[in-house]
MIKOL-508630 format. One line per 8 residues: their letters; for each residue x negated, z negated, y of C-alpha. Coordinates in steps of 0.1 Angstrom, whole numbers, plus 2048, in hexadecimal, padded with zeros to 3 digits. Layout:
BEGIN
a	X,Z,Y ~ ...
***
This chain:
BEGIN
mpqpktls	37C,2D8,810 ~ 35C,2CB,823 ~ 35A,2D3,847 ~ 33C,2E9,852 ~ 320,2D8,865 ~ 31F,2DB,88A ~ 303,2D9,8A3 ~ 301,2B5,8AC
lslistal	301,2AA,8D1 ~ 2E2,296,8CB ~ 2D0,2B6,8C0 ~ 2DB,2C8,8DF ~ 2D3,2AB,8F6 ~ 2B1,2A5,8E7 ~ 2A8,2CA,8EB ~ 2B3,2CB,90F
ltalsapa	2A2,2AA,918 ~ 283,2B6,907 ~ 284,2D7,919 ~ 28C,2C9,93B ~ 271,2AF,93A ~ 254,2C3,92A ~ 23B,2DA,93A ~ 23C,300,937
faqeskei	229,31F,942 ~ 22D,32B,965 ~ 234,34F,96E ~ 21E,35F,988 ~ 237,35D,9A5 ~ 25A,351,9AD ~ 266,375,9AF ~ 266,378,989
atiapieq	275,356,981 ~ 296,367,97A ~ 288,37A,95D ~ 272,35E,94F ~ 287,35B,92F ~ 27D,37E,925 ~ 25A,372,91B ~ 269,356,906
isifgkkn	283,369,8F3 ~ 26F,389,8ED ~ 252,392,8D7 ~ 240,3A8,8F0 ~ 23B,3A2,915 ~ 222,39C,930 ~ 20E,383,91B ~ 211,398,8FB
plntvpgs	20E,3BD,905 ~ 21B,3D5,8EC ~ 1FC,3EB,8EB ~ 1E5,3CE,8E2 ~ 1F9,3BE,8C6 ~ 1E4,3BA,8A7 ~ 1FD,3CA,890 ~ 218,3E4,88E
ahlideae	22C,3DF,8AE ~ 248,3F4,8BC ~ 261,3F1,8D9 ~ 281,405,8DC ~ 289,401,901 ~ 2A9,407,913 ~ 2A0,42B,91C ~ 29A,434,8F8
ldafkysd	2BA,422,8ED ~ 2CE,437,907 ~ 2C2,458,8F8 ~ 2DB,457,8DC ~ 2EF,437,8E4 ~ 2F1,42F,8BF ~ 308,412,8B4 ~ 2F7,414,891
imrtlasi	2D7,3FF,890 ~ 2CA,413,872 ~ 2CB,434,886 ~ 2B9,422,8A3 ~ 29D,415,88C ~ 297,436,87A ~ 27C,43E,894 ~ 267,420,88A
pgvyiqee	24D,425,86E ~ 24C,40B,852 ~ 271,403,856 ~ 289,40D,839 ~ 2AE,412,83D ~ 2C8,415,822 ~ 2E9,421,830 ~ 30A,415,821
dgyglrpn	32A,417,836 ~ 31E,433,84D ~ 323,41E,86D ~ 307,405,868 ~ 31F,3E7,867 ~ 30A,3D6,84C ~ 2E7,3E3,84F ~ 2CE,3E4,832
igmrgtgq	2AC,3E3,842 ~ 28A,3DC,833 ~ 265,3DE,83E ~ 245,3E6,82B ~ 255,3E7,809 ~ 26A,3C7,80B ~ 28A,3D8,800 ~ 2A8,3DE,817
nrtekiti	2C6,3CC,807 ~ 2DA,3BC,822 ~ 2BA,3B8,838 ~ 2B3,399,824 ~ 28D,39C,822 ~ 284,39F,847 ~ 288,389,865 ~ 2A4,393,87D
medgvlaa	2A8,383,89F ~ 2BC,387,8BE ~ 2AC,37A,8DD ~ 292,368,8C8 ~ 2AB,355,8B2 ~ 2B1,35B,88D ~ 2D0,372,88A ~ 2D8,372,865
papyaspa	2F6,35D,85C ~ 2E1,345,846 ~ 2BD,351,846 ~ 2B0,337,82E ~ 2CE,32E,817 ~ 2DD,351,814 ~ 2C7,36C,824 ~ 2DE,38A,81D
ayyfptsg	2E9,394,840 ~ 30D,39D,840 ~ 30C,398,866 ~ 2F5,3AC,87C ~ 2F5,3AB,8A3 ~ 306,3C9,8B3 ~ 2E9,3DF,8BB ~ 2FC,3F5,8D3
rmesieil	2FD,3DA,8EE ~ 2D8,3D2,8EC ~ 2C0,3D8,909 ~ 2A1,3DD,8F2 ~ 296,3D8,8CF ~ 274,3CB,8C4 ~ 264,3D2,8A2 ~ 245,3C0,896
kgsstvky	234,3C2,874 ~ 213,3B3,867 ~ 1FF,394,86B ~ 20A,38D,88F ~ 22D,383,882 ~ 220,360,87A ~ 236,352,896 ~ 255,360,887
gprttggv	264,355,866 ~ 271,34B,84D ~ 268,36D,83E ~ 244,378,847 ~ 23D,395,82F ~ 24F,3B3,83E ~ 254,3AE,863 ~ 26B,3A4,87F
inlisrqi	286,3B5,893 ~ 290,3A4,8B3 ~ 2AE,3B2,8C6 ~ 2AE,3AB,8EB ~ 2D1,3A7,8FA ~ 2DB,3B0,91D ~ 2C6,39C,936 ~ 2D3,38F,957
peeelagk	2CE,3A9,971 ~ 2B6,3A1,98D ~ 2CD,3B1,9A7 ~ 2EA,39E,9B7 ~ 302,3B4,9A4 ~ 2FB,3CF,98A ~ 30D,3DD,96C ~ 318,3FA,957
ldvaagqd	336,40A,946 ~ 332,420,928 ~ 350,430,916 ~ 34F,449,8F9 ~ 367,45A,8E0 ~ 360,46F,8C1 ~ 36B,47C,8A0 ~ 37C,466,885
gfgkihay	38C,451,8A1 ~ 36A,444,8AE ~ 36D,432,8CF ~ 355,41C,8E3 ~ 356,408,903 ~ 338,3F5,90F ~ 338,3E3,930 ~ 322,3C9,940
aggqgerv	31E,3BA,963 ~ 30A,39E,972 ~ 2F2,394,98C ~ 2D9,37B,99A ~ 2DF,363,9B6 ~ 2C7,34C,9C7 ~ 2C6,334,9A9 ~ 2E3,33E,993
ggvvdiyr	2E6,35F,97F ~ 2FD,36C,965 ~ 308,38A,950 ~ 326,393,93A ~ 322,3AF,920 ~ 340,3BC,90C ~ 33D,3D6,8F0 ~ 359,3E4,8DB
yqadgfrd	357,401,8C3 ~ 36E,40E,8A7 ~ 375,42B,890 ~ 391,436,878 ~ 376,43D,85E ~ 36B,45D,84D ~ 379,456,82A ~ 39C,45C,81D
ingvggdt	3AD,446,804 ~ 3BD,459,7E8 ~ 3E2,45B,7E7 ~ 3EB,440,801 ~ 3D3,448,81D ~ 3CC,42C,836 ~ 3B1,421,84D ~ 38D,421,840
gfkkndam	37D,419,862 ~ 376,3FA,876 ~ 37A,3E8,897 ~ 35F,3D2,8A5 ~ 35F,3BD,8C5 ~ 340,3AC,8D3 ~ 33E,397,8F3 ~ 320,385,902
akisirsa	31C,370,921 ~ 2FD,360,931 ~ 2F9,349,94E ~ 2D7,33D,95B ~ 2CD,322,974 ~ 2AA,321,983 ~ 299,305,995 ~ 299,303,9BB
edakfdqv	27C,312,9CF ~ 26E,2F0,9D8 ~ 270,2E3,9B4 ~ 250,2D4,9A5 ~ 252,2EC,987 ~ 263,30E,982 ~ 27F,30A,969 ~ 29A,321,95B
levklkys	2B7,316,946 ~ 2CC,331,935 ~ 2EC,32E,921 ~ 2F7,34B,90B ~ 319,34D,8FA ~ 322,368,8E2 ~ 341,372,8CE ~ 348,38F,8B7
detsnety	363,399,89D ~ 367,3B6,885 ~ 381,3C5,86F ~ 372,3E0,858 ~ 385,3F1,83C ~ 366,3F5,826 ~ 363,3F4,800 ~ 349,3F0,7E5
mgltdadf	35B,40A,7D0 ~ 349,42B,7D2 ~ 34F,44C,7C0 ~ 346,45A,79E ~ 32D,477,79E ~ 349,490,797 ~ 360,483,7B3 ~ 343,481,7CC
aanpysry	33B,4A5,7C5 ~ 35F,4AF,7CA ~ 365,49B,7EA ~ 34B,482,7F5 ~ 362,474,810 ~ 37F,468,7F9 ~ 386,444,7EE ~ 399,438,7CF
sasqkdvm	3BC,42A,7D5 ~ 3B1,40A,7C3 ~ 39C,402,7E2 ~ 3B8,404,7FB ~ 3B9,3DE,802 ~ 394,3DB,808 ~ 38C,3CC,82B ~ 373,3B5,83B
etehtqiq	37C,39D,857 ~ 360,38C,869 ~ 35B,374,887 ~ 33B,369,897 ~ 334,350,8B3 ~ 313,344,8C2 ~ 307,32D,8DC ~ 2E2,32F,8E7
inhiidfs	2D1,31A,901 ~ 2AF,324,90E ~ 29A,30F,925 ~ 278,317,934 ~ 263,301,949 ~ 242,30B,95A ~ 22A,2EF,963 ~ 20C,305,96C
dnltlgtt	1FF,328,969 ~ 1F1,31E,947 ~ 20C,30A,936 ~ 22F,313,92C ~ 24A,304,916 ~ 268,318,90A ~ 284,306,8F6 ~ 2A3,315,8E6
vyhndfkr	2C1,304,8D5 ~ 2D8,31B,8C1 ~ 2F7,319,8AC ~ 307,336,899 ~ 328,337,886 ~ 331,354,871 ~ 350,359,85B ~ 358,376,845
nwyktski	370,380,82A ~ 36A,3A1,819 ~ 38A,3A7,806 ~ 380,3C1,7EC ~ 389,3CF,7CA ~ 374,3BF,7AF ~ 384,3C9,78E ~ 39C,3E3,781
dgesisgd	3AF,3DD,761 ~ 397,3C1,75B ~ 377,3D6,75F ~ 35E,3D0,77B ~ 358,3EC,794 ~ 334,3EA,789 ~ 33F,3F2,766 ~ 35C,408,75B
gtqiaadf	373,3FE,778 ~ 369,41A,790 ~ 36E,434,775 ~ 391,425,76D ~ 39A,428,792 ~ 38E,44C,792 ~ 3A2,455,774 ~ 3C1,445,782
dkdptsgd	3C0,459,7A2 ~ 3BE,479,78E ~ 3DF,470,77D ~ 3F1,453,78D ~ 40E,457,774 ~ 3F7,44D,757 ~ 400,428,759 ~ 3FE,40A,771
levdvkan	3DD,3FC,77B ~ 3D5,3D7,77F ~ 3BD,3D2,79D ~ 3AA,3B2,7A5 ~ 3A2,3AE,7CA ~ 389,392,7D1 ~ 389,37F,7F2 ~ 364,37C,7F7
nrayisqg	368,361,811 ~ 34A,350,820 ~ 342,33B,83E ~ 31F,337,84D ~ 30D,320,865 ~ 2EA,325,873 ~ 2DD,30C,88D ~ 2BE,2FD,89A
iqtelnly	2A5,2F6,8B6 ~ 284,308,8BC ~ 269,304,8D5 ~ 248,315,8DE ~ 22C,307,8F4 ~ 214,321,903 ~ 1F2,317,910 ~ 1DA,32F,920
ldnhdlsf	1B6,324,923 ~ 19B,33D,92D ~ 19A,356,910 ~ 1B3,343,8FA ~ 1D8,349,8F8 ~ 1E6,32C,8E4 ~ 20A,329,8D6 ~ 218,30A,8C5
garyhede	23A,30E,8B7 ~ 254,2FA,8A3 ~ 277,300,896 ~ 290,2EA,884 ~ 2AB,2FE,874 ~ 2CA,2F8,85F ~ 2E0,312,84E ~ 2FB,314,834
mdryqwvd	312,32D,822 ~ 334,320,816 ~ 344,336,7FB ~ 369,32F,7F6 ~ 378,34D,7E4 ~ 395,359,7CF ~ 3A3,377,7BD ~ 3C5,387,7C3
tysmgadq	3D4,39E,7A9 ~ 3E7,3BF,7B1 ~ 3FA,3D9,79D ~ 3F9,3FE,7A6 ~ 411,418,798 ~ 417,43D,79C ~ 41D,43A,7C2 ~ 3F9,42D,7C5
vmimteag	404,40F,7D9 ~ 3F5,3ED,7D0 ~ 40E,3D1,7CD ~ 402,3AD,7CA ~ 40D,39D,7A9 ~ 3FA,37C,7AA ~ 3EA,36B,7C8 ~ 3CA,359,7C1
vpgtdsnr	3C3,335,7CB ~ 3A7,331,7E4 ~ 388,321,7D5 ~ 390,32C,7B1 ~ 376,348,7B0 ~ 357,33D,7C2 ~ 355,31A,7D0 ~ 333,30E,7DC
vdsaeala	31D,307,7F9 ~ 2F9,312,7FC ~ 2E5,301,818 ~ 2C2,2FD,826 ~ 2AE,2E8,83E ~ 28D,2F4,84A ~ 271,2E9,861 ~ 259,304,86D
lyvqdkiq	239,2FE,880 ~ 21F,317,88C ~ 1FF,31A,8A0 ~ 1F1,33B,8AD ~ 1D2,341,8C2 ~ 1C9,363,8D1 ~ 1A4,363,8DA ~ 195,37D,8F0
fgdfnita	170,387,8F0 ~ 16E,3A4,907 ~ 17D,3C2,8F5 ~ 17F,3AE,8D4 ~ 19E,399,8CD ~ 1A5,381,8B0 ~ 1C7,373,8A9 ~ 1C8,356,890
giryedvt	1E7,343,886 ~ 1F6,32D,86C ~ 21B,326,865 ~ 229,309,851 ~ 24C,30A,841 ~ 25C,2EC,831 ~ 27E,2F4,821 ~ 298,2E1,80E
trridwgk	2B5,2F5,7FE ~ 2D4,2E9,7ED ~ 2F0,2F8,7D8 ~ 310,2E5,7D3 ~ 328,2F7,7BB ~ 34B,2E9,7B4 ~ 353,304,79B ~ 373,319,798
tnpgrdge	38A,2FE,78B ~ 385,2E6,7A9 ~ 391,2F8,7C8 ~ 397,2D7,7DA ~ 373,2CD,7D5 ~ 37D,2AB,7C8 ~ 365,293,7B9 ~ 342,29D,7AD
pkkdisns	338,2C1,7AF ~ 331,2D5,78F ~ 30D,2DB,79B ~ 2F8,2CC,7B6 ~ 2D5,2DB,7B7 ~ 2BB,2D4,7D1 ~ 298,2E3,7D6 ~ 27C,2DB,7EF
fsawlpsl	25D,2EF,7F5 ~ 244,2F6,810 ~ 22A,311,818 ~ 20C,316,82F ~ 20A,33A,83B ~ 1E9,343,84C ~ 1E3,364,85F ~ 1C5,374,86F
satyqing	1C3,395,882 ~ 1AB,3A6,899 ~ 1AA,3C3,8B2 ~ 18E,3D5,8C3 ~ 194,3EB,8E1 ~ 17B,407,8DC ~ 182,417,8FE ~ 1A0,41C,915
ewlvltgv	1B2,430,8FB ~ 1A8,424,8D8 ~ 1B0,402,8C8 ~ 1A9,3F9,8A4 ~ 1BA,3DC,892 ~ 1BA,3C9,871 ~ 1CB,3AA,863 ~ 1D4,395,845
qkgfspaa	1F1,37D,841 ~ 201,369,826 ~ 225,374,821 ~ 242,35C,818 ~ 267,35C,811 ~ 279,33C,809 ~ 289,336,7E7 ~ 2AF,338,7EB
pgnadrqe	2C6,31D,7DB ~ 2CF,337,7C1 ~ 2AB,33B,7B4 ~ 2AB,32C,791 ~ 285,328,790 ~ 284,31B,7B4 ~ 267,332,7BB ~ 25E,33F,7DE
eeswnyea	254,363,7E5 ~ 22F,365,7ED ~ 217,381,7F6 ~ 1F7,389,808 ~ 1FB,3A5,821 ~ 1DF,3BB,82F ~ 1DF,3D6,84A ~ 1C6,3EB,85D
garynaga	1CA,407,876 ~ 1C6,415,898 ~ 1DA,41B,8B8 ~ 1D4,436,8D2 ~ 1E3,438,8F5 ~ 1D9,452,90E ~ 1F2,45D,929 ~ 20E,470,918
ltseaiff	201,46B,8F5 ~ 205,44B,8E1 ~ 1FF,447,8BB ~ 1FA,42D,8A1 ~ 1EF,42E,87C ~ 1EF,40F,866 ~ 1E8,40B,841 ~ 1F8,3ED,831
ysdysnmh	1F6,3DC,80F ~ 20B,3BF,802 ~ 200,3AC,7E3 ~ 21E,398,7D6 ~ 219,37C,7BE ~ 23F,379,7BC ~ 25A,38F,7CB ~ 27F,385,7CF
gnctaaqg	29D,399,7C6 ~ 2BE,38B,7D5 ~ 2DE,392,7C2 ~ 2F9,39E,7DA ~ 31A,3B2,7D6 ~ 308,3CD,7EA ~ 2F2,3D2,7CC ~ 30E,3D3,7B3
cdddsigd	307,3B0,7A5 ~ 320,39F,78F ~ 337,388,7A2 ~ 32B,369,78F ~ 306,371,798 ~ 30A,378,7BD ~ 2F4,361,7D1 ~ 2DA,35E,7B5
qynggevd	2B6,366,7BC ~ 29E,375,7A3 ~ 278,375,7A1 ~ 266,396,79A ~ 243,389,799 ~ 226,39F,7A3 ~ 22C,3BE,7B9 ~ 213,3D5,7CB
vkglefsl	21F,3E6,7EA ~ 209,3FE,7FE ~ 20F,418,818 ~ 209,429,839 ~ 21B,427,85A ~ 215,442,874 ~ 226,449,895 ~ 21F,461,8B2
aynfnndg	22F,468,8D3 ~ 226,483,8EC ~ 236,48F,90C ~ 22E,4B4,912 ~ 22C,4BE,937 ~ 22F,49A,940 ~ 22B,4A0,966 ~ 242,4BE,968
dihfpvkl	266,4C1,972 ~ 26F,4C7,94E ~ 25D,4B5,933 ~ 25E,4B5,90D ~ 25B,493,8FB ~ 254,494,8D6 ~ 252,477,8BD ~ 247,474,899
aytytsae	248,457,880 ~ 23D,459,85C ~ 23C,43E,841 ~ 22D,440,81E ~ 234,425,805 ~ 22A,41D,7E2 ~ 239,3FE,7D3 ~ 234,3F5,7AE
fankfesd	239,3D7,798 ~ 218,3CA,78B ~ 226,3B6,76D ~ 23F,3B9,751 ~ 25F,3A5,74F ~ 284,3A5,747 ~ 29D,39E,762 ~ 2C3,39A,765
fdpwgdvv	2C0,3A9,788 ~ 2CF,3CB,783 ~ 2BA,3DF,79B ~ 29B,3D3,788 ~ 2A6,3CF,764 ~ 28B,3CF,74A ~ 26B,3D7,75D ~ 249,3E3,751
egdklpyl	229,3E4,765 ~ 228,402,77C ~ 24E,405,781 ~ 257,40F,7A4 ~ 26D,3F9,7B9 ~ 291,405,7BE ~ 29F,412,7E0 ~ 27C,419,7EF
penmlfas	275,43D,7F9 ~ 251,448,7F5 ~ 252,45D,815 ~ 266,45A,835 ~ 263,470,854 ~ 273,46F,876 ~ 26E,489,891 ~ 27F,48F,8B2
agikadsw	27A,4A8,8CE ~ 28A,4A9,8F0 ~ 28D,4BC,911 ~ 291,4A7,930 ~ 299,4B3,953 ~ 2A4,4A0,972 ~ 2C9,4A4,96B ~ 2CB,4A9,946
eltlaary	2BA,4A3,924 ~ 2BE,4AF,901 ~ 2AF,49D,8E2 ~ 2AE,4A7,8BD ~ 2A5,48D,8A3 ~ 2A0,491,87E ~ 299,478,862 ~ 28D,480,83F
tdevrtva	290,467,823 ~ 280,46E,801 ~ 293,46A,7E1 ~ 298,447,7D5 ~ 29F,436,7B4 ~ 2BB,41C,7B2 ~ 2AB,40A,794 ~ 287,400,78E
gqgeiaee	274,41A,779 ~ 259,434,779 ~ 256,459,773 ~ 272,471,779 ~ 292,460,786 ~ 2B0,462,770 ~ 2CD,474,782 ~ 2E4,455,780
nlieakti	2C9,441,792 ~ 2BF,45B,7AB ~ 2C8,45D,7D0 ~ 2BB,47F,7DB ~ 2A5,486,7F9 ~ 2B7,48E,81A ~ 2B1,499,83D ~ 2C9,48F,858
vdlsgryf	2C9,49E,87B ~ 2D8,48F,89B ~ 2DD,49F,8BD ~ 2E1,490,8DF ~ 2E8,4A0,900 ~ 2EB,48F,922 ~ 2F5,49B,945 ~ 2EE,485,963
isdvqevy	30A,48A,97D ~ 2F8,473,995 ~ 2DF,456,994 ~ 2FB,440,988 ~ 311,457,972 ~ 30C,46B,953 ~ 31F,47D,938 ~ 311,480,915
ltaenlfd	318,490,8F3 ~ 309,486,8D2 ~ 30D,496,8B0 ~ 302,480,893 ~ 2FA,492,872 ~ 2FA,4B3,886 ~ 2FA,4C9,867 ~ 315,4B6,855
teyvttki	2FF,4AD,837 ~ 310,49E,819 ~ 2FA,482,80A ~ 2FB,462,7F6 ~ 2F2,443,809 ~ 2F2,42A,7EC ~ 2FD,427,7C7 ~ 308,402,7C7
hgsnfagk	31F,3FA,7A9 ~ 313,41A,799 ~ 328,430,7B0 ~ 321,447,7CD ~ 326,440,7F2 ~ 324,45C,80C ~ 313,45C,82D ~ 326,463,84D
pmtvtvgy	32E,488,853 ~ 327,49A,873 ~ 336,485,88F ~ 338,492,8B3 ~ 33C,479,8CF ~ 340,47E,8F5 ~ 33B,463,90E ~ 338,459,933
sykf	325,43D,943 ~ 324,42F,966 ~ 30B,414,973 ~ 30A,401,993
***
């Protein structure tokens, strides 16, 4: 079996030598040299203020994250307009996130970064993100949509989410301990500590959370929850006071692992109505094991007040094996298998079941080097960027067979041979270049940019009869393509409160190795809107329109695809997406002892196919012009209201999601393809014992609403019921 690629020493040494010998942009004083990396790993900052960004820009800062202390990224992002979430497991372990009509499946159509580095396991070769950074340990989260995303790829249509991890404290020593416990065996411990010396600083951040799960397996019981550990460490060294140039070198190391007893086998309509939190006994062996490691090296050098170079080298390893039921009595769980499992649990004495459990084993690598040169000349803010990136996904899978009798206990009858089910490697190499210039003419600003992507993908398939990967592979398919992606946007500051913006950008998504037609996703994206900021009131309204000449659909197990088709990519041709994003925040009695913050976010979306075609991609099927895209609600609304005093605060947050169809179509949605509209309310209460201590209580799904999250494989999955959690935090 071929060994995975590793990041070569020459690549690391070249990057470091380049960074240590090249010029970079100076900070305004030595006092802020310790936080210089912030500007290089973040989207927004001193040189790119949030309120003047020519597009939809949002920052969820630490204070906002602390309000509910969510460990589920999808609950955190619910307050951002234009961001779509599709729940699945109830804990947000494998998020499904989309933006501006891209679709949500496994967050495959948007760019996810942590500290400015691509976070998906294989963002070019296999975009479905079965790994997502642990959002509960993040210091802030940045969301950017529109034409100003030209610097961030490879996917430039929907938008970018950048998660900022714990930064090295500026104090000599600072830290925090946060512990919590709740229903269904939920537990969390989050601790970090670090500090900054004269030249050397560091921080360690540890986050563990777990739950027993809120579902019960019929007959045999068992754990349906998860355990996840996440640890991160950073160390930075800055140049001496008398050095010719200010420099910062930062090394980040990260490790995480997860065991989650999750399944792709939902419930029939009848069983969901009877007990939405049950699970069939045929799913008792389902479990995912994951492990993720990362090394990231950031270097920044300042040659003058007008010139900066930031360089990052990164290497990510991710391994996962989702061991899950795939067939029952020879029938797929997307076909009659789920109904067979349901019938068996109603009468286990009716006869033995044969259950196939597939080891959906994969290993990923994502690595590269990226650099950005910033040049500031009078009214020009120039950015020149480059990234060389490699990634791959290695599928080496097998199927074990079990028998289950009247006791509802699965006994293995035949062990599969690794490599006899799926046995292939998908890989990609990519070079990305971009130039962006922000030009200021008084209150009028123009941002012009162009991005170039040059990509080579490859699929090597040894087939199911060659687990040793001996000799020539069964298939060896390569594809090379490139794209120029221009963007242009403008803002005008009408007065101190009002800013108007507009922009246009060419959208792009690379063709995966499993795209039979080797066709990229392309679109033209337009936006126009206004932003208002005046004291306690902030608001933003943006209209958007995306004109796709070709849209991708990626076949994953999360969408119920047949095992033999997983990893394939389909082309849907022309699609029109249009909509409105609106957000508003106001703090009543802002200067009083008790104030009342409110927040509102609304999204309207209309997404239709503009051509007719037949597809083997199940969520699309046979499409006619005017069919609505699946899993895209027309209306979404978020609203929160709080009461804040010196020693306590109370916040209520509600999110409404319109009904969605699970298969492309138009008109009234057939019941079997309908996920009904829902409103979910969360509550948070905090009491501050002192400046450094607090106790808190949260109630997620306060009214214990029963609702369907998804209908993958034609069955129903329930959202998390009401879950009350209490916690304590101490900072120093």
